[in-house]
C-alpha positions in Angstrom: 0.0 0.0 0.0 1.3 3.4 -1.0 1.9 6.1 1.7 -0.8 8.1 0.0 -3.3 5.2 0.3 -2.4 4.8 4.0 -3.1 8.5 4.6 -6.4 8.1 2.8 -7.4 5.1 4.9 -6.5 6.9 8.1 -8.6 9.9 6.9 -11.6 7.6 6.2 -11.3 5.8 9.6 -11.0 9.1 11.5 -14.0 10.5 9.6 -16.0 7.5 10.7 -14.7 8.0 14.3 -15.7 11.7 14.2 -19.2 10.8 13.1 -19.6 8.3 15.9 -18.3 10.9 18.4 -20.6 13.6 17.0 -23.6 11.3 17.1 -22.9 10.6 20.7 -22.6 14.3 21.3 -26.1 14.8 19.8 -27.5 11.8 21.7 -26.1 13.2 25.0 -27.3 16.7 24.3 -23.9 18.3 23.9 -24.4 19.2 20.2 -27.4 20.5 18.3 -26.7 20.4 14.5 -28.0 23.3 12.4 -30.5 21.7 10.0 -29.7 24.1 7.2 -25.9 23.5 7.3 -26.4 19.7 7.6 -29.1 19.6 5.0 -26.9 21.4 2.5 -23.9 19.2 3.5 -26.0 16.1 2.8 -27.0 17.4 -0.7 -23.5 18.5 -1.6 -21.6 15.5 -0.1 -23.4 13.0 -2.3 -22.6 14.9 -5.5 -19.1 15.8 -4.2 -18.3 12.1 -3.7 -18.9 11.4 -7.4 -17.2 14.5 -8.8 -14.3 14.3 -6.4 -13.7 10.7 -7.4 -13.2 11.9 -10.9 -10.9 14.8 -9.8 -8.6 12.4 -8.0 -8.4 10.1 -11.0 -10.6 7.4 -9.5 -8.3 6.8 -6.5 -10.6 5.1 -4.0 -8.3 5.8 -1.0 -8.1 9.5 -1.7 -11.9 9.6 -2.2 -12.6 7.5 0.9 -12.7 10.7 3.1 -15.5 12.2 0.9 -17.4 8.9 0.7 -17.3 8.3 4.5 -18.4 11.9 5.1 -21.5 11.4 2.9 -22.7 8.4 4.9 -21.9 10.1 8.2 -23.9 13.2 7.3 -26.9 11.2 6.1 -27.0 9.2 9.4 -26.6 12.2 11.7 -29.1 14.4 9.7 -31.7 11.6 9.6 -31.4 11.1 13.4 -31.6 14.8 14.3 -34.6 15.4 12.1 -36.5 12.4 13.4 -35.7 13.2 17.0 -36.0 17.0 16.6 -32.6 17.6 18.4 -31.3 20.4 16.1 -30.8 24.1 16.5 -33.5 26.6 15.4 -33.6 27.9 11.9 -32.9 31.7 11.7 -33.6 34.2 9.0 -30.0 34.3 8.0 -30.1 30.6 7.4 -32.8 31.1 4.8 -30.6 33.5 2.9 -27.9 30.8 2.9 -30.4 28.4 1.3 -31.2 31.0 -1.4 -27.6 31.6 -2.1 -27.0 27.8 -2.3 -29.8 27.5 -4.9 -28.2 30.2 -7.0 -24.8 28.5 -7.0 -26.6 25.1 -7.6 -28.1 26.5 -10.8 -24.6 27.3 -12.1 -23.5 23.8 -11.0 -26.3 22.2 -13.0 -25.5 24.0 -16.3 -21.8 23.1 -16.3 -20.6 20.0 -18.1 -17.1 19.9 -16.4 -16.7 17.6 -13.4 -13.7 19.8 -12.4 -15.7 23.1 -12.5 -18.7 21.4 -10.9 -16.6 20.2 -8.0 -15.2 23.8 -7.5 -18.8 25.1 -7.4 -19.7 22.4 -4.9 -16.9 23.6 -2.7 -18.3 27.1 -2.9 -21.7 25.7 -1.7 -19.8 23.9 1.1 -18.2 27.2 2.3 -21.6 29.0 2.2 -23.2 26.2 4.2 -20.9 26.7 7.2 -22.4 30.2 7.7 -25.5 29.0 9.7 -23.3 26.8 12.0 -20.7 29.6 12.5 -23.5 32.1 13.1 -25.1 29.8 15.6 -21.9 29.3 17.6 -21.1 33.0 17.6 -24.6 34.0 18.8 -24.7 31.2 21.3 -27.9 29.9 19.7 -26.2 26.6 18.8 -24.9 24.0 21.2 -21.7 22.4 20.0 -18.9 20.4 21.6 -15.3 20.6 20.2 -14.3 16.9 20.1 -15.9 15.7 16.9 -14.8 18.9 15.1 -11.2 18.3 16.3 -11.2 14.8 14.9 -12.7 16.0 11.6 -9.8 18.6 11.3 -7.2 15.8 11.9 -9.0 13.5 9.4 -9.0 16.4 6.8 -5.2 16.8 7.4 -4.6 13.2 6.5 -6.9 13.5 3.5 -4.9 16.5 2.3 -1.6 14.5 2.9 -3.1 11.6 0.9 -3.6 13.9 -2.1 -0.2 15.7 -1.8 1.8 12.5 -1.5 0.2 11.1 -4.7 -0.7 14.3 -6.5 -3.2 13.7 -9.3 -2.0 16.8 -11.1 -5.0 19.0 -10.4 -5.0 21.6 -7.6 -8.8 21.2 -7.4 -8.2 17.9 -5.7 -6.8 19.8 -2.7 -9.7 22.2 -2.3 -12.1 19.8 -0.5 -9.9 18.4 2.1 -7.9 21.5 2.8 -10.3 24.4 2.4 -13.5 22.6 3.5 -12.0 19.9 5.8 -9.2 21.8 7.5 -10.0 25.5 7.3 -13.8 25.6 7.6 -13.9 23.0 10.4 -11.0 24.6 12.2 -12.9 27.9 12.2 -15.8 26.2 13.9 -13.5 24.5 16.3 -11.7 27.7 17.3 -15.1 29.5 17.8 -16.3 26.6 20.0 -13.1 26.6 22.1 -13.1 30.4 22.4 -16.8 30.4 23.5 -16.0 27.6 26.0 -13.1 29.6 27.4 -15.2 32.8 27.8 -18.0 30.9 29.4 -15.7 29.2 31.9 -14.5 32.6 33.2 
């Protein structure tokens, strides 16, 4: 097994672990997922799994991170909607939905998997707004552990791509920008809020 494949496998396993931890956080009342963010993530993650698979030249190990993420989001979203254990939808969340629809229209009319994947990453970035807004306004309950594991998983996914580079910088966008940077931002906000609250 190549070093790249090993990194991809570790990323997939850590994403699965992150999902289990987050599910337990929701189950124990430590996290309340934003239904808009998670709903968009579910929609985008399914499409992203297919387009990203093409971007990384059909490398299963590099795509494992995205595939695992799709199953995790589906499971957690289904549970939170059925149990009603999610944060409240705010007006700003509805604006994010509208913006997502606009970008989705552009995604639909493109015939390039590469460009489609980039547009999907734009939707991913937009979809973090409700969660970030909820954490900042203290309207969302979130625990740091699952977010931390997701960031580490994303780092391994990024390493998987970099150590067996498929020749297209688009392949780095999902694990680095979405996985590492966006999740790190949420993580930092949660830890900052936690520190302020403890004082």
